[in-house]
N, C-alpha and C positions, 0 to 999 in steps of 0.2 A: 790424151787417150789413156784411160785407166781401165784395167781389167777388174772384173768383179771380185776376184780373190784378193788382189792388191787393195781394193777399195774397202775391204773388211779389216785390213790390218790397222792396228792402233794409231800409228803416226799418220797414215793417210786418212783414216776416219776423222781425226781431229782437223785435218787440213780442209775439209769441206766447209769449214767456217771462215776460211781466209778471205772469202768474198766480202766479208764485212769490213775489211781493211782497205778495200778498193774504193777510191773516191773518183766518181765519173767526171768530176771537173778537172782534176789534175793528173790522174793515173791512166794507164792503158787498161786493158781488159784481158781476161782469160775465158776461153770457151771450153769448159770441161766436157769431155765425151766419155761417158761411162759405158764400157762394152760388157754387156751381160751375156755370158754363154753358159753359165750354170755349173761349171765343174772346176775342181782343182785336180791334182794328180790322181787321187784315189777315190774321191767321193764328191757329192754335191757341195756347193757353197752354202753357207748359212743364208745369204740373201736370196738364194734361188727359191727356197721353200717358204720360209717365214715372211719374207718381206714383199713378195710379188704383188699382192693386192694393194700395198701401201707405198709404192715407189713415188707416185706423184705427191702424196702428202708429205713423205719424208723429205724430199728435196725442196718442196715448197717451204717447209719449215726451216730448212737450212738457208733459205733466202734465194732460191733459184726458181726460174720458170722452166720446168722440164718440158722438153719436146721429145717425142718418141719416134724411133725408126725401128720397125719390127718386121721380121719375116725370114724367108729362106730362099727366095727367088733372086739370084744375083742381079738380073736386069732391073727388076722392080725396085730392089733395095738401092741400087746405084742411083736411080732417078729420085727416089724418096730422100736419100741422104743428101744429094746435091741440093734439092729444094729446101730441105731443113737447114742445111748450112747457110744458104742464101738468106733465109728468114732470120736465123739467129744472128748473123753478122749485121743485117739491116737493123735488128732490134738493138744490138750493142751500139751501133752508130747513132741511132735515134736517142737512146738513153744518154749517151755522152753529149750529143748536141743540145738536148733539152736541159741537161744539168749545167752545161757551160754557158747557157743563155739565161740561167736563173729560173728555169721552168720546172725543175725537179729537186727534191731533197738529195743530199749526198749519199744516203743509204737507199740503194735501189735493188730490185729483184732482177738479177742477171739471168740470161738464158743459159741452158745447158742441154746437152743431147744425151739421151739414153738409147744406146744401140743394142738391140736384142737380136742375136743370131745364134744358130746352133754351133756348138763347139766343133772345131775342125771344118767349118763351113767352107765350101768350094774345094776341099781336098778329097782324097779317095773316101768313099762312103764305107767300104769294107776292105780289110787287108787280112790276108791269110784266113779268110772265112769268118773274121770277127768284125762286128760293127765298130766303126771308128767315128764317123760323123755323129755328133750329138751325144758322145760318151766321153768318159775320162781318158780313153785311149788316144784321143786326139791331142792330148796335152804333151807337147814336146816328145812325142814318141817317134824314134827314127824308124824309117821304113826299110827293113832289110830286103835285099834282092829286088828292089823296085826300080824299074827303068828310069834313070835320071832324066832322060830326054823328055819324059812326060810331065816332069815337074818344072815349071818355068816361073821364076820370081815368086815362089811360094804359092802359086796358083796351080790348080790341076788342069792339065790340058787333055781333053778327051781325044781318043782316036789313036 
């Protein structure tokens, strides 16, 4: 799981090409999940604005077959993510099986998942009268005077 801010950094940006060193005949596999929520501490990420229309082309060029999970409804997103993970894992097994029986070249297009959700998703939407969800304020900002009993394992519990 890689955040969009981290994915823009130089060392990680170069590592998107490490898939070219994976041999499906002899090696295991990595399923990258890129979490796009659009913000760093004080302003939008570069990828949020400039790259949005080009995600599929970018990662296809890197040698991946990107699959997208997008939205803001937790129940729908949970189901969509589970189905996408099942599909991606089945694709990996299929690629490895075909390569190991001589049916594929050793350089393959591996699956990856692009998860798009609002920054601070499932947390409090507003704190002290300021919008949190979907803004930079959701980035590692402690909640002062907030009832601890309402935050359980990093998820917001309503009521």
